[in-house]
N, C-alpha and C positions, 0 to 999 in steps of 0.2 A: 503212360506207363501205369500199370495199377499192381497191386499185390494180389496174387491169387494162391488158392490152396488146392492142390490137385490130390484127390484120393484115388488110390490103385488098389484094387481088390484082386488078390492072385492066390494060387497055392504056393507053397513054400518051397521051391525049387532052387537048387544050387545054380548060381548066375543070374537070377532073375533080376536082382538090383543093378548088376553090372549092364544088362540089356537095357534097363529102362534110362538109366544115366546117359549111356551113349546116345540116346536120341536128343537130350539136353546139349550134350557136347558138339555134336555134329551141327546144330544150329546156333552154335555160340551163346547158349541160354545159361546163366549162372544159377544155381540151385542156392536159395538163400537158407534152406534149412530143410532137413530130411530126417523122418523117423520110421521105423518099420516096427511091426509088433504083431503079435497075434490079435486075431478078431474075436467076436463072440461066438464064431462057429468054428468047432474043431477042424484043423487043418487047412483053415484059410486065414490068410494074413493081409494086413492092411499097411500101405505104405502111405505117407502123408508127406508131399512136397510143397515148400512155399517158394513161389518165385514172383519176380518183378518184371513183367512184360507187358505186351499188348493182348487185347482180348482175341484178336485174329491169331496171335502166336499160340496162346494157351490153348485154343481151339485145335489147332493143328497138332500140337504136342499130345494132347489127350487122344487124338484119332490115331496117331502113331504108336502111342503106348497100347492103345486097344488091339493093334495088330499082332502084338506079341502073343504067341500061342498060349503060354501060361497066365495070361491076364484074363481075369474073368469080367472086369469092368473097370473103366476110368471115368473120372468125371471130375469137374471142378467147380469153385464157387469163390465168389470175391468175399473180402474179409465179413462183409454184413451178413453173409450166408452161412457162417460157421461159429461155433464158439470154440474158443482155443485158448492155450496157455503154454508157457515155456516155465522151465525150472532152471535158476541160476545158483550156483554155488560160489562162495566167496571165501577165500582163507585169508585171515588176518591175525597178525601178531597179538599175542595176549597183551603185550607191553603197551600196545596202542589203545586198549580198552579203557576208556574214561567216560565221564557223564556226557560229554558231547557226542561219542559215537554211540554209547547206548541211547541216547535219544534218536539219532538217526537210525538205528536199528529199529525202534519202535514205530518211528514214522513210515518206515517201508515196509512194515509188517513182515519183517524178517525174522526168523527163528535160529537160534542156534542148535545145530545138529550133532556137533561134535566138539568137545572142548577137551583139548590136549594140553601139555605142560608148556608148550611154546607158541600154540595157535589155537584159534576157534574157527570153525566152518559154520558160515551163514547160509541159510536157504531162503531163497524167495521164488514164489510162483507168481506169474504175471505175464503181461504182454512184454514183448522185446523192448518197447520203449521204457517201460518201469524198470526192467533189470539193467538197461543200459544206463538210465540215470543213477542207479545205485552204484554201478561200477564206477562211473566217473567220479562220485564222491569219495568211494572208497580208495581210489588210487592215491589220494591225499592222506591215507591212514596206513600207508606202507602195505597195500594189497600184496599178498604172497603169490595167490593163484586165483583164476578164475575159469568157470566153465558153465556153459549154457547149453541147455538141450534143444534140439529141435521143435517145432511145433507139434504139439499134440492136440488134435482138433476133431470135433464131430460136426457133421451138417445139421443145420436147423431144420431142414425138411424131413419129414416123418417117413422115410423110406429106410427099410433096414437091409442087412448083408443078405438075409434070407431070401428077400425079395430079387435081389440080383442073381443069386443062385437058381432061381426057379423059371 
């Protein structure tokens, strides 16, 4: 079992995400992370899906996704074939801010993006392992809330969405 990033290039039609996720559900494959956004081309969206499975299964999933009418192209890469990041937000009580916590914040390259009267919100961008490590540490500091985005990724190979469209 390996971690793969599946990219889906599609037009933005209602229900497209549902039709894609049903393919995973039917095969009992868990989606580890999912993001959807505009692409560099007007009217075209990209969906990024992170899964842990066999290469045989990821090939099958991509082939099934490409059969969906509104999908322009689907493809996958191993982690070594993509550049990726996630963003994590951590809400910490202001009362817990002290020298040791400030040192941890600096060590993990976190930045304070909101300072309220009762809490601060920290932001970290990195790989899941990095954001998870800080999560485990901050649990000991009275962590109030935590949220992590899905994987945002681009392929290392030099192919553009325009090339898929032509």
